[in-house]
N, C-alpha and C positions, 0 to 999 in steps of 0.2 A: 169676474175671472174668464170670461171670454174675451174679453178685451185684451188682457194678458197673456193668451194663449195664441192669439193673430197677433201680436203687434213683431215678433222675429219675422213672421211670415211675411210681413208687408215690408217689413225692411231687406229680407233678402230680394224682395220683388225689385223692389226700388232700385237695389245694387244692381240686377241685373241687367234693368234696362239703360242705367249711366253706362255698365260697360258695354253694351250693344252701342250706345250711341256716340262713341269714342270714335275716331277716324281710325280705318284700317291702317294706315302705317304707323300711325301711335301706339296702337294694339300690339302689334306686332312688336315694335320695339321694348313695350312694357312687358311683353310675353317673355319676351328674351331675359328681362330682369326681375320680373316679380310674378307672383301667383296669386290666386283669387284670393285665398286665402290671407297672404300678404296684404292685399288692400282694404281686407273686410276688417282683421283682426289685430292686424299690426303696421306699426310705420320703421319698424329697420327691416333695412335689405339683406337678404341673403347674402354671405360672403362665401366667393367662391372657395371651392375647397382648396385651391393651390395658386399660389401669383405666378411659380416659377414653370417656365416651358420645360414641358419632358422633353429631353433629348433622344433618339432611338442610338443605343450602344452602336459603336463603329464595330463592323466584324473583324475579330482576328485574325490576322494574316497568319497563313497556316506555313511554315517553313520546309521545304523537301525535307528529307531522310537524307543525311551525310552532308547537308549543306553548312557551312561554316558562317558565322556572322563577319561581313566584311571590314577589314579591322582599317583604320584610318591611317594611311602612310606616314611612317618615321619622318620627320624634316632633316633632309640630307645637309649634313654640315659641311662648309668648304673647305676644301682640303686647306690643310695647314701648309705656309709657304716655306721650304726648306732653304736655306741661308746657304749658297753653295760658295764654299771659299775662294775668294781673289785668284786670281792668277799670278804668282810669283813674276819676277822680270829673267829673263834669261843670260846665261850669261853668251861671252863675247865666241866663246871657243866650245859652246852648246852641240852635241852631236846632233846630226840631223836626221830625220824619217822624211824621205821623199815620197809623195802619196799620189800616184797619178791615174787616169784611167776617167768614167765618165760620171753620171749623178751616183751610184753606189759608193764609188771610190771618194767621190766629195763628201758624203755621209759618214765614209770611215776618217776621213779626216778630220770632220767635225769633231766626231767621237773620241779621235786619242789626243784631240786637244785638249778636252775635258778630261783624259785620262791621264795627262802628263802636266798640265797646268800648275803644279806645285812642285814639279821638277825643275829647276833651274837650268840641267845639265841637258836638257833633251829640248828639241826645237822640232813641230812638223811645220813640214814644207808642201803645201797641196797645190799640186799640177793640173787640176781636173778639167775636163771639158763636158760639160752635161750629155749632149748627144752624140759623142764621139765612140769610136768602136776600131774594131779590125776590120771590118767591111768596107767602107766609105774612108778610102785614104784620100780620094779628093777633099772630103771635108775637114779631115785633121788626120794626119798620117802622124801615127804614135811611132812607127819603125824610124820616121826620118828626126822626130823631133825629140827622141830618148837621150840621145847620144848626147847633144847639147845643155840636157837639161843636167845631165850627169859632169858633163866638164864644168858646168856653172855652180851645183850647189854642191858637189862634192858628199853626198850623203853616206853614211853610215848604212842605211838600211832604205830598201826600196820595195814599197808594197803597190799589189799592181790589182785595180778590181774595173773588170769591164764582162762587156757580152751581151747584156740588154738589149743593147741598140743591134746586134748584130742578126736578128733573125730578117733576113731581107738577101736581094740577090747580090752576086758578087761580081765583078768586074774579073775575069780569069782572060789574060790576053784579049784577043780579038771577041771572044765570047762574052753574053751575061749569062753565068750558071745562076738557077734557081737555088733557094735555101735547102740544103739538107740530102743535095746531089751527093754523088760518090766525086765527083770534080771540087764542089763546094767544098766538101768534108778536107779530104785532101790538101787543099790552096790553106784553108782556114788553119789544120795543124802546122802547116809551115809556118803561117804568120806567128804564133804564137809561141814557135820555138824561135825565131829570128829576136821575138821581143824579148823573150826571155834571157835568150844569148848575150842579149847585150849588155846586160847587168850581172850575169855570173860570168863572162868572159874578164871582168875587171875583179872578181872576185868579193862583188858585193853581195851580202847577205839579199834573196829573194823572197816575199810573201807575195804570193798569190791567191787572192782572196776568190774563193768559188761563189757561184750564185745563189739566192735563197729562192724557196718558193715564191710562186706568184698565186694571184685567187683564179688566172685563167688556167685551167687544166692544159689546155695545149700550151702556154706558155711554160707552165711548170714541165712538162715532158720534153719541151726544146731546152731548156735550165739544165735538167738533168744529163744531157746528151752532152750539153758544150762544158759540163762541169768533168765529164769523164775524158774528155779533150784536154784542159786545163793540166788533171791533176796527171796523168801519163805522161804529157811532154815536157812540162814544167821539173818536174821529180826528174825527169832524164837527163837533163841539162844543170841538175843540181840545185836547183828553186825548191821552195817548200808551198805545197798547197794547203791553204786554210780553209777545212770543209766549216760553214757555219749553216749548212742545212737544219739540223736536228732543233738550233735555237728559233727555226720561224714556221714549225710544223706543230700539230699534235702527236700524240700517242700512236696514231695512225695513219703519222706521215701526211696529212690534210694542211694546208695552207691554214694560217692561224691570222686574224686581224690583232685581239689580242692575247699577252701572254706575260710571261714573267721578266722582268728587267734584269739588270747586274745586281740589283738588292734584293733578289727573291719575290719583289711584289707586283700584283699585276699592274697592267700599263699597258696602253695602245701602242703597237711595233711599227704599224702600216699603215699607210696614206688610205683616203677615201679611193685613190684609183686602183688601189688592191698590187700599186708595183712599186712606189715609193716608200720610205721609213718615215717616221716622226723622230723629234729628238731621242725616246727612249730608244727606238731602234736602233739610230746611228750609233749610239753608245753603246749596245749589245753587239753591234757587228765590231766597233774597235775591240770592245773585250775579246775575241777571240785572238786580234793580232795583237795587242797588248801583252798577253804572256809571252809568244814569241820572241816579240819585239827585246822585252827586258832578257830572254834569254840569251840572246845576241848581244846585249849592251853590258851583260852583265851585272845586272842592278839585281838579284835575287834579295829581295828581304827573306827576312824569317817568315814572314804571313804568305811570300808565294811560296814558299818551300811548303808551307803544309797544304795550300791549296791544290798544288802540283799532282799530275798522277802520278801511281809508281814508273811508270814509263818515263815522265818527263825530267825527272829528278837530276839533276847535276852530277857528275861523278863526286866521289868525297876520294881527298887524297890523303895519304898516312903522312904521320909526323918525318920530317926530315931524319936521317939515321945519325948525324951529331946531335939532334936535339931526344933521340931515344935512348942513347948511350948515356946521357947526363940523368935518366930517370931510371934509379935502381928499384927494383921491386920483385916482392917473394911470394910466391903463393901461400894463401892457408890454406889448411885442408878444414872444408867447414864441417864435414863429419866428426872430426877429432872433437869431444866436448870440452877440453883443454884448452882448444885452438894453439896445440903443440908448445904451450907455455909462451909464448908471445903476447907483448901486450901492446904493442905499437905495430903500424901499418908502413909499408913501402920501405921496408927494410932496416929500418930502425935498429933491430936487433935481432941476431942471428938466430935461423932455427936449430933448437934443443933435439935432440935424437929421442926418438921414442924409447921410454925405458920398459915398456909392458907390449905384450900384445895387442891389439884392440878388438873388441868384439868383432869386428868386422873382416878382419885380417882372419884371427880364429875358424870366423866361420866359411870364410873361402879357402882356406888351408887345411885346416885340420875337419873341416864339417862338424863343429858343434859349438855352441855357447855355452859360455860361463853361467853359472846361478846369478839369477836375479839378486841385487841386495837386497838383504833382510828387511823387511816392511814395505815393499813395493807389493803394489797387486797381483803380481804376479807369483810373489815370495811371501806368504802369510805369517810364518815362523817370527815368532817374536821374542825367542830368546836364540841366539846363533850357536848355542851348543846344543839343543833339543832336537830330535829327530823330527 
């Protein structure tokens, strides 16, 4: 009995000696994997609780109050190309619109080409010079060149647009006058009048297109001054001033790069320099001239009449007397329920005399109305003999 009780103790002692005899490095490695009880009473290793790496959850980003989630930009569809109708061949005797002036006039000419490209009876003749004006006559003398152009082209209408290059000193006699001095303004007015009279003295309609606003505030202020000169002096000699100002500014009168084109669609109207015009801007320039030109040419269609303002409507003439005499007409009294017995209009039958007084005549002449018909809402008697 004694030996049986001591046997486990000896085995335990022997196991402790063996464990202590193991190398230190091996002991540490085994300690990481097995316990003392595992070595004594079992050969199975303890399985790790989990073989999956536990990842710390990412902190949730807190969105500020009122902030919206960014939306991916919608892909912009390329603009659909609009097929422009091809220009028709012009007639040999097509009426001519002569366009003269600086780069602005060249833009007007290009826009008018588009406007009249489907009209074989109108031809646009462009005689512009980009850097020309009325100040530097040594560069280009419009007063000296315009009579020769009129004799050569024989236009039905003359369109003028210049002035954007005239903000500079001008030679007046022997002196060089600075821009906007009294002497400069007086000389400039005289040159505008002389150029306009070259056209109006020949009884040719003159359309003088004003300047548009510019990106530079100083340029815009000078354009306002020059437009005042053009309007007063051109209209004084019988020409027409074409005011385009509102088409190239916003509601507050400020310069705009993008605005509505002639079709009412947003479009870029001005170039990057704040002075030149894009194709849409040139077409809009011509839109103001087109209406007046068609009025002088007598080519107003029904659609043009609808678009015209009340002050621009042409005079409507009545029928000739001989035509009016051949159209008999007889009025019909619309207040008479029986239409006076007539069954046909335009005097096909004679008007029969009124057999009795109408309620209207009784009310006006005698001051009373006859009784309402029996059974009507204002006469509820069902029997005519009943009281």
